[in-house]
N, CA and C atoms as a LAMMPS dump frame, in Angstrom:
ITEM: TIMESTEP
0
ITEM: NUMBER OF ATOMS
309
ITEM: BOX BOUNDS ff ff ff
-5.0000000000000000e+02 5.0000000000000000e+02
-5.0000000000000000e+02 5.0000000000000000e+02
-5.0000000000000000e+02 5.0000000000000000e+02
ITEM: ATOMS id mol type element x y z
1 1 1 N -16.093 91.999 41.859
2 1 2 C -15.711 91.256 43.156
3 1 3 C -17.042 90.882 43.426
4 2 1 N -17 89.778 44.297
5 2 2 C -18.307 88.86 45.377
6 2 3 C -18.618 89.393 46.706
7 3 1 N -19.094 89.935 46.956
8 3 2 C -18.719 90.567 48.858
9 3 3 C -19.499 89.602 49.104
10 4 1 N -18.277 89.15 50.379
11 4 2 C -19.363 88.036 51.461
12 4 3 C -19.135 88.44 52.502
13 5 1 N -19.696 88.086 53.986
14 5 2 C -19.482 88.347 55.165
15 5 3 C -18.585 87.683 55.724
16 6 1 N -17.502 88.196 56.621
17 6 2 C -16.069 87.33 56.909
18 6 3 C -16.596 86.168 57.531
19 7 1 N -16.658 85.294 58.032
20 7 2 C -17.406 84.331 58.398
21 7 3 C -17.625 83.181 57.378
22 8 1 N -17.99 83.865 56.094
23 8 2 C -18.163 83.085 54.874
24 8 3 C -16.42 82.013 54.216
25 9 1 N -15.833 83.218 54.866
26 9 2 C -14.511 82.715 54.19
27 9 3 C -13.386 82.455 55.782
28 10 1 N -12.829 81.338 54.897
29 10 2 C -11.449 81.757 56.399
30 10 3 C -10.065 81.785 55.134
31 11 1 N -9.877 82.012 53.875
32 11 2 C -8.844 82.07 53.053
33 11 3 C -7.913 83.508 53.23
34 12 1 N -6.645 83.2 52.955
35 12 2 C -5.916 84.341 52.673
36 12 3 C -6.031 84.469 51.237
37 13 1 N -6.733 84.072 50.656
38 13 2 C -6.331 83.942 48.813
39 13 3 C -7.207 85.641 48.546
40 14 1 N -8.124 86.214 49.331
41 14 2 C -9.15 86.9 49.079
42 14 3 C -8.641 87.937 50.281
43 15 1 N -9.216 89.588 49.781
44 15 2 C -9.223 90.872 50.721
45 15 3 C -10.395 90.781 51.855
46 16 1 N -9.611 91.178 53.021
47 16 2 C -11.05 91.474 53.833
48 16 3 C -11.018 92.948 54.019
49 17 1 N -11.995 93.596 53.603
50 17 2 C -12.223 94.728 54.393
51 17 3 C -13.264 94.615 55.773
52 18 1 N -13.218 95.155 56.57
53 18 2 C -14.271 94.815 57.698
54 18 3 C -14.651 93.624 58.017
55 19 1 N -16.015 93.801 57.811
56 19 2 C -16.375 92.133 57.736
57 19 3 C -16.975 91.585 56.439
58 20 1 N -16.345 92.149 55.55
59 20 2 C -16.784 91.969 53.837
60 20 3 C -15.481 91.757 53.354
61 21 1 N -15.364 90.051 52.556
62 21 2 C -14.48 89.874 51.901
63 21 3 C -15.328 90.166 50.301
64 22 1 N -13.747 90.745 50.093
65 22 2 C -13.842 91.396 48.008
66 22 3 C -13.343 89.652 47.541
67 23 1 N -13.57 88.888 46.618
68 23 2 C -13.146 87.654 45.917
69 23 3 C -13.102 88.2 44.701
70 24 1 N -12.357 88.01 43.797
71 24 2 C -12.025 88.693 42.872
72 24 3 C -13.155 87.936 41.536
73 25 1 N -13.164 88.554 40.8
74 25 2 C -14.306 87.865 39.626
75 25 3 C -13.184 87.411 38.716
76 26 1 N -12.396 86.219 38.514
77 26 2 C -11.517 85.759 37.215
78 26 3 C -11.444 84.611 36.691
79 27 1 N -13.205 83.847 36.242
80 27 2 C -13.353 82.915 35.94
81 27 3 C -13.221 82.008 36.872
82 28 1 N -12.39 81.5 38.428
83 28 2 C -12.231 80.804 38.582
84 28 3 C -13.146 80.601 40.166
85 29 1 N -13.662 80.241 40.496
86 29 2 C -14.393 80.069 41.826
87 29 3 C -13.43 78.973 42.722
88 30 1 N -12.601 78.764 43.454
89 30 2 C -12.015 77.554 44.376
90 30 3 C -13.049 77.596 46
91 31 1 N -13.602 76.402 45.866
92 31 2 C -14.791 76.81 47.245
93 31 3 C -14.288 75.804 48.025
94 32 1 N -12.722 75.565 48.027
95 32 2 C -12.048 74.988 49.32
96 32 3 C -12.243 75.937 50.458
97 33 1 N -12.271 77.475 50.253
98 33 2 C -12.315 78.47 51.695
99 33 3 C -13.655 78.417 51.496
100 34 1 N -14.852 78.041 51.513
101 34 2 C -15.619 78.059 52.205
102 34 3 C -16.646 77.284 52.578
103 35 1 N -17.922 77.145 53.402
104 35 2 C -18.455 76.176 53.746
105 35 3 C -19.474 76.127 52.964
106 36 1 N -19.337 73.714 52.954
107 36 2 C -20.539 73.672 52.082
108 36 3 C -22.027 74.113 52.062
109 37 1 N -22.243 74.645 52.947
110 37 2 C -23.721 75.474 53.128
111 37 3 C -23.626 76.951 52.096
112 38 1 N -22.671 77.362 51.912
113 38 2 C -22.769 78.833 51.703
114 38 3 C -22.837 78.452 49.727
115 39 1 N -22.799 77.43 49.587
116 39 2 C -22.705 77.314 47.645
117 39 3 C -24.445 77.928 47.167
118 40 1 N -25.387 77.868 47.976
119 40 2 C -26.724 78.144 47.505
120 40 3 C -26.814 79.391 46.893
121 41 1 N -25.729 80.277 47.583
122 41 2 C -26.264 81.964 47.797
123 41 3 C -24.531 82.343 46.671
124 42 1 N -23.268 81.48 47.056
125 42 2 C -22.726 81.887 46.39
126 42 3 C -22.14 81.801 45.096
127 43 1 N -22.481 80.643 44.874
128 43 2 C -22.625 80.271 43.534
129 43 3 C -23.606 81.18 42.431
130 44 1 N -24.1 81.335 42.475
131 44 2 C -25.249 82.157 42.195
132 44 3 C -24.773 83.43 41.627
133 45 1 N -24.667 84.355 43.034
134 45 2 C -23.644 85.373 42.616
135 45 3 C -22.769 85.324 42.108
136 46 1 N -21.902 84.601 42.55
137 46 2 C -20.771 84.23 41.333
138 46 3 C -20.472 84.376 39.822
139 47 1 N -21.631 83.507 39.025
140 47 2 C -21.752 83.603 37.813
141 47 3 C -22.613 84.637 37.709
142 48 1 N -23.422 85.401 38.317
143 48 2 C -23.768 86.585 37.531
144 48 3 C -22.828 87.476 37.51
145 49 1 N -22.029 87.523 38.3
146 49 2 C -20.817 88.732 38.297
147 49 3 C -20.151 88.158 37.191
148 50 1 N -19.637 86.84 37.024
149 50 2 C -18.969 86.692 35.596
150 50 3 C -19.87 87.148 34.594
151 51 1 N -20.886 86.148 34.024
152 51 2 C -21.668 86.938 33.254
153 51 3 C -21.525 88.682 32.971
154 52 1 N -21.637 89.254 34.15
155 52 2 C -21.529 90.999 33.771
156 52 3 C -20.462 91.278 33.54
157 53 1 N -19.343 90.413 33.604
158 53 2 C -17.968 90.86 33.254
159 53 3 C -17.88 90.57 31.957
160 54 1 N -18.407 89.704 31.614
161 54 2 C -18.158 89.163 30.434
162 54 3 C -17.411 87.809 30.405
163 55 1 N -17.626 87.33 31.488
164 55 2 C -16.996 85.899 31.616
165 55 3 C -17.725 84.661 31.372
166 56 1 N -17.434 83.949 29.849
167 56 2 C -18.84 83.102 29.386
168 56 3 C -18.604 81.955 30.2
169 57 1 N -16.96 81.297 30.578
170 57 2 C -16.494 79.829 30.736
171 57 3 C -16.359 80.128 32.31
172 58 1 N -16.651 79.245 33.381
173 58 2 C -15.997 79.37 34.598
174 58 3 C -15.499 77.847 35.003
175 59 1 N -14.368 78.193 36.166
176 59 2 C -14.285 76.617 36.753
177 59 3 C -14.144 76.836 38.004
178 60 1 N -15.308 76.017 38.645
179 60 2 C -15.422 75.654 39.636
180 60 3 C -14.75 74.574 40.181
181 61 1 N -13.748 74.975 41.006
182 61 2 C -13.12 73.776 42.101
183 61 3 C -13.76 73.503 43.403
184 62 1 N -14.046 72.1 43.361
185 62 2 C -15.026 71.674 44.621
186 62 3 C -14.058 70.781 45.407
187 63 1 N -13.443 70.327 44.866
188 63 2 C -12.511 69.121 45.062
189 63 3 C -13.038 67.138 44.861
190 64 1 N -12.017 66.829 44.728
191 64 2 C -12.251 65.338 44.696
192 64 3 C -12.716 64.627 45.895
193 65 1 N -12.391 64.939 47.155
194 65 2 C -13.269 64.161 47.91
195 65 3 C -14.324 62.955 47.917
196 66 1 N -14.771 63.354 48.528
197 66 2 C -16.177 62.129 48.613
198 66 3 C -17.217 62.219 47.546
199 67 1 N -17.245 63.263 46.575
200 67 2 C -18.197 64.012 45.594
201 67 3 C -19.417 64.21 45.854
202 68 1 N -19.552 64.475 47.47
203 68 2 C -20.789 65.333 47.851
204 68 3 C -20.854 66.551 47.659
205 69 1 N -19.507 67.156 47.257
206 69 2 C -19.573 68.648 46.979
207 69 3 C -19.753 69.011 45.48
208 70 1 N -19.214 68.005 45.01
209 70 2 C -19.238 67.769 43.34
210 70 3 C -20.958 68.265 43.252
211 71 1 N -21.468 67.179 43.377
212 71 2 C -22.656 66.524 43.648
213 71 3 C -23.699 68.085 43.585
214 72 1 N -23.818 68.332 45.283
215 72 2 C -24.227 69.369 45.312
216 72 3 C -23.959 70.375 44.753
217 73 1 N -22.852 70.861 43.977
218 73 2 C -22.563 72.096 43.055
219 73 3 C -23.452 71.483 41.647
220 74 1 N -22.849 70.45 41.639
221 74 2 C -24.191 70.351 40.25
222 74 3 C -25.197 69.957 39.942
223 75 1 N -25.947 69.905 41.275
224 75 2 C -27.066 70.123 41.283
225 75 3 C -28.185 71.1 41.33
226 76 1 N -26.988 71.934 41.911
227 76 2 C -27.522 73.658 41.874
228 76 3 C -27.831 74.021 40.514
229 77 1 N -26.362 73.63 40.055
230 77 2 C -26.042 74.191 38.238
231 77 3 C -27.428 73.971 37.465
232 78 1 N -27.843 72.877 38.022
233 78 2 C -28.946 72.478 36.761
234 78 3 C -30.61 73.407 36.961
235 79 1 N -30.422 73.986 38.405
236 79 2 C -31.181 75.08 38.583
237 79 3 C -31.24 76.653 38.462
238 80 1 N -30.122 76.79 37.222
239 80 2 C -29.649 78.033 37.73
240 80 3 C -29.896 78.432 35.567
241 81 1 N -30.779 79.143 35.433
242 81 2 C -31.211 79.611 33.846
243 81 3 C -29.904 79.848 33.474
244 82 1 N -28.904 80.649 33.748
245 82 2 C -28.212 81.511 33.108
246 82 3 C -27.436 80.103 32.427
247 83 1 N -27.044 78.983 33.064
248 83 2 C -26.212 77.951 32.995
249 83 3 C -26.485 77.416 31.479
250 84 1 N -26.242 77.826 30.28
251 84 2 C -26.085 77.035 29.166
252 84 3 C -26.308 75.464 29.145
253 85 1 N -24.358 75.227 29.845
254 85 2 C -24.089 73.81 29.876
255 85 3 C -22.764 73.619 31.31
256 86 1 N -22.942 72.135 31.639
257 86 2 C -22.127 71.956 32.246
258 86 3 C -21.106 70.826 32.631
259 87 1 N -19.624 70.275 32.872
260 87 2 C -19.006 69.06 32.628
261 87 3 C -18.042 69.416 33.757
262 88 1 N -17.344 67.632 34.321
263 88 2 C -16.457 67.947 34.462
264 88 3 C -15.099 68.549 34.045
265 89 1 N -14.694 69.095 34.966
266 89 2 C -12.736 69.911 33.951
267 89 3 C -12.345 68.654 33.449
268 90 1 N -11.592 69.27 32.086
269 90 2 C -10.262 68.155 31.785
270 90 3 C -9.505 68.006 32.399
271 91 1 N -8.459 66.922 32.813
272 91 2 C -8.085 66.664 33.445
273 91 3 C -6.504 67.547 34.102
274 92 1 N -6.588 68.452 33.063
275 92 2 C -5.812 69.208 33.343
276 92 3 C -6.242 70.439 33.845
277 93 1 N -7.345 70.93 34.111
278 93 2 C -7.785 71.509 34.753
279 93 3 C -8.853 71.463 36.134
280 94 1 N -8.231 69.937 36.554
281 94 2 C -8.618 69.171 37.591
282 94 3 C -9.726 68.466 37.876
283 95 1 N -9.859 67.872 36.579
284 95 2 C -10.745 66.519 36.395
285 95 3 C -12.181 66.472 37.191
286 96 1 N -12.567 65.642 37.904
287 96 2 C -13.794 65.625 38.316
288 96 3 C -13.345 66.408 39.461
289 97 1 N -12.264 66.906 39.962
290 97 2 C -12.415 67.669 41.096
291 97 3 C -13.162 69.11 40.902
292 98 1 N -12.986 69.865 39.914
293 98 2 C -13.713 70.931 39.408
294 98 3 C -14.876 70.732 38.507
295 99 1 N -15.7 71.735 38.079
296 99 2 C -16.86 71.562 36.624
297 99 3 C -16.658 73.047 36.267
298 100 1 N -16.738 72.619 34.544
299 100 2 C -16.788 73.838 33.814
300 100 3 C -17.972 73.793 33.987
301 101 1 N -18.178 75.425 33.449
302 101 2 C -19.716 75.83 33.5
303 101 3 C -19.51 76.809 32.368
304 102 1 N -20.716 76.632 31.48
305 102 2 C -20.809 77.958 30.735
306 102 3 C -21.914 78.332 30.452
307 103 1 N -21.914 79.879 30.401
308 103 2 C -23.09 80.618 30.461
309 103 3 C -23.399 81.122 29.572
């Protein structure tokens, strides 16, 4: 689980315990429920937890929109040493609305 403060998330898709959000580590991170400014701490933490859980392929859903969040996610992925490579998801997994990350 990735633990975040309650202010970092506004989705009913995760469990809330007091001021902490528990987000399951299942290899898919949907950023629609988070603020764009949160990706700089959230993504490295999530990827680290995936690695610790033996998950080496992660799908990050950032949406299509203007492409600004996609660019921010992929710029961040370039800086994370544990990321072997990343690419836009295949069409059946969201196309350019998601990134596939290999750890």
